[in-house]
C-alpha positions in Angstrom: 97.6 -47.8 -101.4 94.7 -47.8 -99.0 95.1 -51.8 -98.6 98.7 -51.3 -97.6 97.8 -48.8 -94.9 94.8 -51.2 -93.7 97.6 -53.9 -93.4 100.0 -51.8 -91.3 97.2 -50.7 -89.1 96.0 -54.3 -88.4 99.7 -55.3 -87.5 100.1 -52.4 -85.0 96.7 -53.2 -83.5 97.6 -57.0 -83.2 101.1 -56.0 -81.5 99.4 -53.7 -78.9 96.9 -56.1 -78.1 99.3 -59.0 -77.6 101.5 -56.8 -75.3 98.7 -56.3 -73.0 98.1 -60.3 -72.8 99.3 -61.7 -69.3 99.9 -65.2 -69.5 98.8 -67.2 -66.5 101.4 -69.2 -64.9 101.5 -72.7 -65.8 102.6 -75.7 -63.5 106.0 -76.1 -65.4 106.7 -72.5 -65.2 106.2 -72.6 -61.5 108.6 -75.5 -61.0 111.1 -73.8 -63.2 110.9 -70.6 -61.1 111.1 -72.5 -57.9 114.4 -74.4 -59.2 115.8 -71.3 -60.1 115.2 -69.7 -56.7 117.0 -72.7 -55.1 120.0 -72.4 -57.3 120.6 -68.6 -56.7 119.8 -67.5 -60.2 118.0 -64.0 -60.2 114.9 -63.5 -62.4 114.9 -60.5 -64.7 112.4 -59.0 -66.7 112.7 -58.3 -70.3 111.6 -55.3 -72.3 108.5 -57.3 -73.4 107.6 -58.1 -69.6 108.6 -61.9 -70.1 110.8 -63.1 -67.5 114.1 -64.6 -68.6 116.9 -66.1 -66.3 120.5 -65.0 -66.6 123.5 -64.7 -64.4 123.9 -61.5 -62.4 127.2 -60.6 -64.4 129.0 -62.4 -67.4 131.9 -64.4 -66.2 135.0 -64.2 -68.5 137.1 -67.1 -69.1 140.5 -67.1 -67.5 143.0 -66.8 -70.3 146.6 -65.8 -69.6 148.0 -63.3 -72.0 151.8 -63.9 -73.1 154.4 -61.2 -73.3 155.6 -60.9 -77.0 159.1 -59.7 -76.1 159.6 -62.5 -73.4 158.5 -65.0 -76.0 161.1 -63.9 -78.4 163.8 -63.6 -75.9 163.2 -67.2 -74.6 163.2 -68.4 -78.3 166.5 -66.6 -79.0 168.4 -68.1 -76.0 166.9 -71.7 -76.8 164.4 -72.5 -79.7 161.1 -73.9 -78.1 161.5 -72.3 -75.0 159.0 -69.5 -76.2 156.6 -72.1 -77.4 156.8 -73.7 -74.1 156.2 -70.2 -72.5 153.0 -69.8 -74.7 151.8 -73.2 -73.7 152.5 -74.7 -77.2 154.4 -77.9 -75.4 154.1 -80.1 -78.4 155.5 -77.5 -80.9 158.3 -76.5 -78.4 159.4 -80.2 -78.6 159.9 -80.0 -82.4 162.2 -77.1 -82.1 164.1 -78.5 -79.2 164.6 -81.6 -81.0 166.0 -79.5 -84.0 168.3 -77.6 -82.1 169.6 -80.7 -80.4 170.2 -82.5 -83.8 171.9 -79.3 -85.1 174.6 -79.0 -82.4 175.1 -82.9 -82.3 175.9 -82.6 -86.1 178.1 -79.6 -85.5 180.0 -81.5 -83.1 180.3 -84.6 -85.3 181.6 -82.5 -88.3 184.1 -80.8 -86.1 185.4 -83.8 -84.8 185.5 -85.8 -88.1 187.4 -82.8 -89.7 189.9 -82.6 -86.9 190.6 -86.4 -87.3 191.3 -86.0 -91.2 193.4 -82.9 -90.6 195.6 -85.1 -88.2 195.5 -87.8 -90.9 196.7 -85.4 -93.7 199.3 -83.9 -91.6 200.8 -87.1 -90.3 200.8 -88.6 -93.8 202.5 -85.6 -95.3 205.1 -85.7 -92.7 205.7 -89.4 -93.5 205.5 -89.4 -97.3 206.6 -85.9 -98.1 209.6 -85.7 -95.6 207.9 -82.4 -94.2 207.0 -80.9 -91.0 203.6 -79.8 -91.4 202.5 -79.3 -87.6 201.5 -75.6 -87.1 201.9 -74.7 -90.6 199.2 -72.1 -92.1 196.6 -73.6 -94.3 198.0 -71.8 -97.2 201.3 -73.6 -96.7 199.4 -76.9 -96.5 197.8 -75.8 -99.8 201.2 -75.3 -101.5 202.3 -78.7 -100.3 199.3 -80.6 -101.9 199.4 -78.4 -105.2 203.3 -78.4 -106.1 205.5 -81.7 -106.2 208.4 -80.3 -104.1 209.4 -76.9 -102.8 211.7 -76.4 -105.8 208.5 -76.4 -107.9 206.8 -73.8 -105.7 209.9 -71.5 -105.9 210.4 -71.8 -109.8 206.9 -72.1 -111.0 204.5 -70.9 -108.2 205.9 -67.4 -107.8 205.9 -66.8 -111.5 202.1 -65.7 -111.6 202.2 -64.1 -108.0 205.5 -62.3 -107.3 204.1 -61.5 -103.8 204.4 -65.0 -102.6 207.4 -65.2 -100.3 210.5 -67.2 -101.4 211.0 -70.4 -99.3 214.4 -71.7 -98.6 214.8 -75.2 -98.7 215.3 -75.8 -94.9 214.0 -78.8 -92.8 211.0 -76.5 -91.8 209.7 -75.6 -95.3 210.8 -78.7 -97.2 208.8 -81.2 -98.7 209.1 -83.6 -101.6 206.7 -86.1 -103.0 207.8 -89.5 -104.3 204.8 -90.3 -106.3 201.9 -88.5 -107.5 199.3 -90.9 -106.0 200.8 -90.1 -102.4 200.4 -86.3 -103.1 196.8 -87.1 -104.6 195.8 -89.0 -101.3 197.2 -86.1 -99.5 195.0 -83.8 -101.2 192.0 -86.0 -100.7 192.3 -86.3 -96.9 192.9 -82.5 -96.8 189.6 -82.0 -98.8 187.7 -84.2 -96.7 188.8 -82.4 -93.6 188.0 -79.0 -95.1 184.5 -80.2 -96.4 183.9 -81.3 -92.9 184.6 -78.0 -91.3 182.5 -76.1 -94.0 179.4 -78.3 -92.8 180.1 -77.5 -89.4 179.9 -73.9 -90.1 177.0 -74.4 -92.2 175.2 -76.2 -89.2 176.0 -72.9 -87.0 173.8 -71.0 -89.6 171.1 -73.8 -89.3 171.0 -73.2 -85.5 170.7 -69.3 -86.1 167.8 -70.1 -88.4 166.1 -72.3 -86.0 166.0 -69.6 -83.4 164.8 -66.9 -86.0 161.9 -69.1 -87.0 161.2 -69.9 -83.4 161.1 -66.4 -82.3 158.8 -65.5 -85.0 156.3 -68.4 -84.2 156.3 -67.7 -80.5 155.8 -63.7 -81.1 152.7 -64.8 -83.5 151.4 -67.2 -80.6 152.0 -64.5 -77.9 150.2 -61.9 -79.9 147.2 -64.2 -80.7 146.9 -64.9 -77.0 146.8 -61.2 -76.3 144.2 -60.5 -78.9 141.9 -63.6 -77.8 139.2 -63.0 -75.7 136.4 -65.2 -74.2 133.3 -64.7 -72.3 130.7 -67.1 -71.0 127.4 -66.5 -69.5 124.1 -68.3 -68.7 120.6 -68.1 -69.5 118.4 -70.4 -67.8 120.2 -73.9 -67.8 122.0 -73.3 -70.9 125.7 -71.7 -71.0 126.9 -69.8 -73.9 130.6 -69.2 -74.6 131.8 -66.4 -76.9 135.4 -66.7 -78.4 137.2 -63.5 -80.2 140.0 -64.3 -82.0 141.2 -61.7 -84.9 144.1 -63.5 -85.6 142.9 -67.0 -86.0 143.1 -68.9 -89.2 139.8 -70.5 -89.3 137.3 -68.6 -87.3 137.6 -65.2 -85.7 134.5 -65.5 -83.8 132.9 -68.6 -82.4 130.0 -68.9 -80.2 129.5 -72.2 -78.4 126.2 -73.3 -76.6 126.1 -76.0 -73.6 122.6 -77.1 -73.2 121.6 -77.3 -69.4 120.4 -81.1 -69.7 
């Protein structure tokens, strides 16, 4: 126990004596202080009496915080616009490209479906002696399913009494001469319907692209609001501290830039 007290006493004695020692200025130190005075930096004294150099006040790095609501609104209007607002230009190009491809595909499917609808209506008018312009989709389905109007009235209404009885008038008449012609009519009609369904699917893709873009823009905007950066100088060295609580890799980063 006594040897422990002896070590503690010697340590305190050495610390007290070392604090009273005043180092003589060296030529290197004198030149260093002279260069500091010329550069405008102030010389401050630390708690131990030894001088160290620091700027008069820390200089915050200019970082513009982004509005989350504005970023989401921009992405809802046009995917990628919120990313561009956040400064994520490369990411913005991906969302804009996806938007353009989606609407080009939508227009292509709509155009193809319209062409095929004109084809099967014209084909039915010629080969089934029908008048299919302006008819409902349900009537167009009956023409493709039943051989003629008499079969529809005799068999189609047996299982469904709510179906209307169709008088054999020029507006309601159809008659297929061969089964192959009727099958080709159905194929054209199905291709048209499938193309319209794909166009509707592309509308869903466009909505999904907006949702993903809005969520991504909101995350980036929140991250910009929570990221702080401060830099300061000690002597000729510059230190930069970045605080990013939402960062994936590092939440805190200290960068040192030597002054030589």
